C-alpha positions as CSV (number, residue, x, y, z in Angstrom):
1,M,4.8,17.0,-60.5
2,P,4.3,13.4,-59.3
3,D,4.6,12.9,-55.5
4,T,5.2,9.3,-54.9
5,K,6.7,8.1,-51.6
6,P,6.8,4.8,-49.8
7,L,5.1,4.5,-46.4
8,L,7.4,1.8,-45.3
9,D,11.2,2.3,-45.3
10,N,14.0,-0.2,-46.2
11,G,12.5,-1.3,-49.5
12,D,9.0,-2.3,-48.2
13,L,7.0,-0.9,-51.2
14,T,3.8,-2.6,-50.2
15,A,2.4,0.8,-49.2
16,Q,3.2,4.0,-51.1
17,K,2.0,7.4,-51.3
18,A,-0.1,8.0,-54.4
19,S,0.3,11.0,-56.6
20,E,-2.5,13.4,-57.4
21,A,-4.0,12.6,-60.8
22,D,-6.0,15.6,-62.0
23,S,-6.4,14.3,-65.6
24,P,-5.9,11.1,-67.6
25,S,-2.9,12.8,-69.2
26,S,-1.0,12.7,-66.0
27,S,2.5,11.2,-66.1
28,I,1.3,8.3,-63.8
29,I,-1.9,7.4,-65.7
30,D,-1.7,6.1,-69.2
31,S,-4.6,5.3,-71.6
32,N,-4.6,1.6,-70.7
33,T,-5.0,2.1,-67.0
34,L,-8.0,0.6,-65.4
35,S,-10.2,3.2,-63.7
36,T,-12.1,2.1,-60.6
37,N,-14.6,3.9,-58.3
38,V,-13.6,3.5,-54.7
39,P,-15.4,5.0,-51.8
40,N,-13.5,7.2,-49.5
41,E,-12.4,4.9,-46.8
42,N,-10.5,7.5,-44.7
43,S,-13.0,7.2,-41.8
44,D,-12.1,3.5,-41.5
45,F,-8.4,4.2,-41.1
46,T,-8.4,5.1,-37.4
47,V,-5.8,3.7,-35.0
48,P,-6.6,-0.2,-35.0
49,E,-8.0,-1.9,-32.0
50,M,-5.4,-3.9,-30.0
51,G,-5.6,-7.6,-30.0
52,P,-6.9,-9.6,-27.2
53,E,-3.5,-11.1,-26.3
54,N,-0.8,-8.8,-25.2
55,A,-3.0,-6.0,-26.2
56,A,-0.3,-3.4,-25.4
57,S,2.0,-4.6,-28.2
58,K,0.0,-6.0,-31.1
59,V,-2.5,-4.8,-33.7
60,T,-4.6,-6.6,-36.3
61,C,-3.7,-6.6,-39.9
62,R,-6.4,-4.8,-41.9
63,V,-6.0,-7.3,-44.9
64,C,-5.5,-10.8,-43.4
65,Q,-6.3,-10.2,-39.8
66,E,-3.0,-11.5,-38.7
67,M,-1.6,-10.1,-35.3
68,I,1.3,-7.6,-35.9
69,D,3.9,-6.9,-33.2
70,V,4.4,-3.2,-32.9
71,I,7.0,-3.1,-30.2
72,G,9.7,-0.6,-31.2
73,K,7.5,0.7,-34.1
74,R,5.1,3.0,-32.2
75,E,6.6,6.1,-33.8
76,Q,5.8,4.8,-37.3
77,H,2.5,5.5,-39.0
78,V,2.2,2.1,-40.6
79,V,3.6,-1.4,-40.0
80,K,4.2,-4.3,-42.4
81,C,2.4,-7.6,-42.0
82,N,4.8,-10.6,-42.2
83,R,2.1,-12.8,-43.5
84,C,0.6,-10.8,-46.4
85,N,3.3,-8.2,-46.6
86,E,0.7,-5.4,-46.7
87,A,0.7,-2.2,-44.6
88,T,-1.6,-1.5,-41.7
89,P,-1.9,2.0,-40.2
90,I,-1.3,2.3,-36.4
91,R,-1.5,6.0,-36.2
92,S,-3.9,8.4,-37.8
93,A,-2.9,10.1,-41.1
94,P,-1.1,13.4,-40.9
95,A,-3.1,16.6,-40.8
96,G,-4.6,17.2,-44.3
97,K,-4.0,13.6,-45.4
98,K,-6.0,10.4,-45.6
99,Y,-5.5,6.7,-46.1
100,V,-6.9,4.8,-49.1
101,R,-6.5,1.1,-49.8
102,C,-6.5,0.0,-53.4
103,L,-8.3,-3.1,-54.6
104,C,-4.9,-4.8,-54.8
105,H,-4.5,-4.1,-51.0
106,C,-1.9,-1.4,-51.5
107,L,-2.2,1.2,-48.7
108,L,-1.9,4.7,-50.2
109,I,-1.8,8.1,-48.5
110,C,-3.0,11.3,-50.3
111,K,-4.4,14.7,-49.6
112,S,-7.8,14.9,-48.0
113,T,-9.1,16.8,-51.0
114,S,-7.9,14.3,-53.6
115,Q,-10.7,12.8,-55.7
116,R,-8.5,10.8,-58.1
117,I,-5.3,8.9,-57.4
118,A,-3.3,6.2,-59.0
119,C,-1.9,3.0,-57.5
120,P,1.9,3.0,-58.0
121,R,2.3,-0.8,-58.2
122,I,3.7,-2.0,-61.5
123,N,1.2,-4.9,-61.7
124,C,-1.8,-2.7,-60.9
125,K,-1.6,1.0,-62.0
126,R,-5.3,1.3,-61.2
127,V,-6.8,4.8,-61.2
128,I,-8.9,5.2,-58.1
129,N,-11.8,7.6,-58.2
130,L,-12.5,8.6,-54.6
131,A,-16.0,9.5,-53.5
132,P,-16.1,13.1,-52.4
133,S,-16.0,13.6,-48.7
134,P,-16.0,16.7,-46.5
135,V,-12.5,17.8,-45.4
136,T,-12.2,17.1,-41.7
137,P,-10.1,19.7,-39.9
138,P,-7.1,18.5,-38.0
139,I,-7.7,17.6,-34.4
140,P,-6.7,20.5,-32.2
141,Q,-3.8,19.8,-29.8
142,V,-4.9,19.6,-26.2
143,P,-2.9,22.0,-24.0
144,G,-0.6,20.2,-21.6
145,M,-1.0,16.8,-23.3
146,C,2.3,14.9,-23.5
147,R,3.7,11.3,-24.0
148,V,4.9,9.7,-20.8
149,T,7.0,6.5,-20.3
150,C,5.8,4.6,-17.2
151,V,8.6,4.0,-14.6
152,H,7.0,0.6,-13.7
153,C,6.3,-1.1,-17.0
154,Q,8.2,1.1,-19.4
155,D,5.2,1.5,-21.6
156,T,4.0,4.8,-23.1
157,F,0.8,6.6,-22.4
158,L,-0.7,10.0,-22.7
159,F,-1.1,12.3,-19.7
160,N,-2.3,15.9,-19.3
161,M,0.3,17.9,-17.2
162,L,-2.4,20.5,-16.4
163,Q,-4.3,18.0,-14.2
164,N,-1.9,18.6,-11.2
165,A,-2.3,15.0,-10.1
166,L,-0.4,11.7,-10.0
167,A,-0.6,9.6,-13.2
168,R,-2.0,6.1,-13.2
169,C,-0.6,4.0,-16.1
170,P,-3.4,2.4,-18.2
171,H,-1.3,-0.7,-18.8
172,C,0.1,-1.7,-15.4
173,R,-2.4,0.5,-13.3
174,K,0.4,1.7,-11.1
175,V,0.7,5.3,-9.8
176,S,3.8,7.5,-10.4
177,S,4.7,11.2,-10.7
178,V,5.1,12.7,-14.1
179,G,8.4,14.5,-13.7
180,P,10.2,15.1,-10.5
181,E,9.0,18.7,-10.0
182,F,5.4,17.6,-9.1
183,A,6.5,15.1,-6.5
184,K,9.0,17.6,-5.0
185,A,6.4,20.4,-4.8
186,K,3.9,18.1,-3.1
187,A,6.5,16.9,-0.6
188,I,7.5,20.4,0.3
189,F,3.8,21.5,0.7
190,F,3.0,18.6,3.1
191,L,6.2,19.1,5.0
192,I,5.3,22.8,5.6
193,L,1.7,21.8,6.4
194,S,2.9,19.3,9.1
195,V,5.2,21.9,10.7
196,I,2.4,24.3,10.8
197,L,0.0,21.8,12.4
198,F,2.7,20.7,14.9
199,I,3.2,24.4,16.0
200,I,-0.6,24.9,16.2
201,G,-1.1,21.7,18.2
202,G,1.7,22.6,20.6
203,G,0.2,26.0,21.2
204,V,-3.3,24.5,21.7
205,V,-1.9,21.9,24.2
206,F,0.1,24.5,26.1
207,F,-2.7,26.9,26.5
208,T,-5.5,24.3,27.2
209,Y,-3.7,21.7,29.2
210,S,-4.9,23.0,32.6
211,N,-8.6,23.0,31.3
212,A,-8.2,19.6,29.7
213,K,-8.1,18.0,33.1
214,T,-11.7,19.0,33.7
215,H,-13.0,19.1,30.1
216,N,-12.3,15.9,28.1
217,G,-13.2,17.7,24.9
218,Y,-9.8,19.3,24.8
219,F,-8.1,15.9,24.6
220,I,-10.2,15.1,21.5
221,I,-8.9,18.3,19.9
222,H,-5.4,17.5,20.8
223,I,-5.6,14.0,19.3
224,G,-7.3,15.4,16.2
225,I,-4.5,17.9,15.6
226,L,-1.9,15.2,16.3
227,M,-3.6,12.9,13.7
228,L,-3.6,15.7,11.0
229,T,0.1,16.4,11.7
230,L,1.0,12.7,11.3
231,L,-1.1,12.5,8.1
232,A,0.6,15.4,6.6
233,L,4.0,14.0,7.5
234,W,3.1,10.7,6.0
235,K,2.0,12.3,2.7
236,C,5.3,14.2,2.7
237,L,7.2,10.9,3.0
238,Y,4.9,9.4,0.4
239,Y,5.8,12.0,-2.3
240,C,9.4,11.9,-1.4
241,R,9.6,8.1,-2.1
242,I,7.2,7.9,-5.1
243,K,8.7,6.8,-8.4
244,V,8.9,9.3,-11.2
245,S,7.9,8.6,-14.8
246,S,9.8,10.3,-17.7
247,I,8.2,12.8,-20.1
248,D,9.0,11.9,-23.8
249,G,7.6,15.1,-25.2
250,P,4.3,16.9,-26.2
251,V,1.8,15.2,-28.5
């Protein structure tokens, strides 16, 4: 059964999913179709490098090198170039799939094990013989990895929730808490710590005050405990006031 599907919606047929063609008698391939040997270019179709200007929102077209704006399109696998009307991948192919670009610049997606596919364009219909390549297993999911929207710049980045630390946005370089639970837990921890240090400090001052008059070392201990108490209290206030970035979901 032919399995043809456009990569771009809304009538943008510049990139389509090619069908498997196991023999020349396939319904896609006729006797007049041009056969071409094309090396497997799947390794080239990684997520493109961002452009030098406004790097967080643009990628380079793989056909004409035009800069393509990807704002609002990050969930798509491919984007269409307004200059050459061809498709450029912005995300890796799904597991078990690979990208192949026909000589007519049509971007196709097929199974990783495919060795022969056909271009669906009416004016091309080229049969593409792919060079054999080892099947690359899908990238295992990292436990705790999730997509996060920065509260400062509203951009999206990846963060591992198992790190038990504040997140620094790679775009604006500002720090925030991923989810309110982490900041709340830290604030409670430092509040309890400051109370414990205050009680310990009060006890030390009470029992050593008479000796501190003759031994100045006790005053150093008193000041040290006081500084630790104030530091713990400041950390508690810091986590209470820190901004919280939202979790979009797991990767």
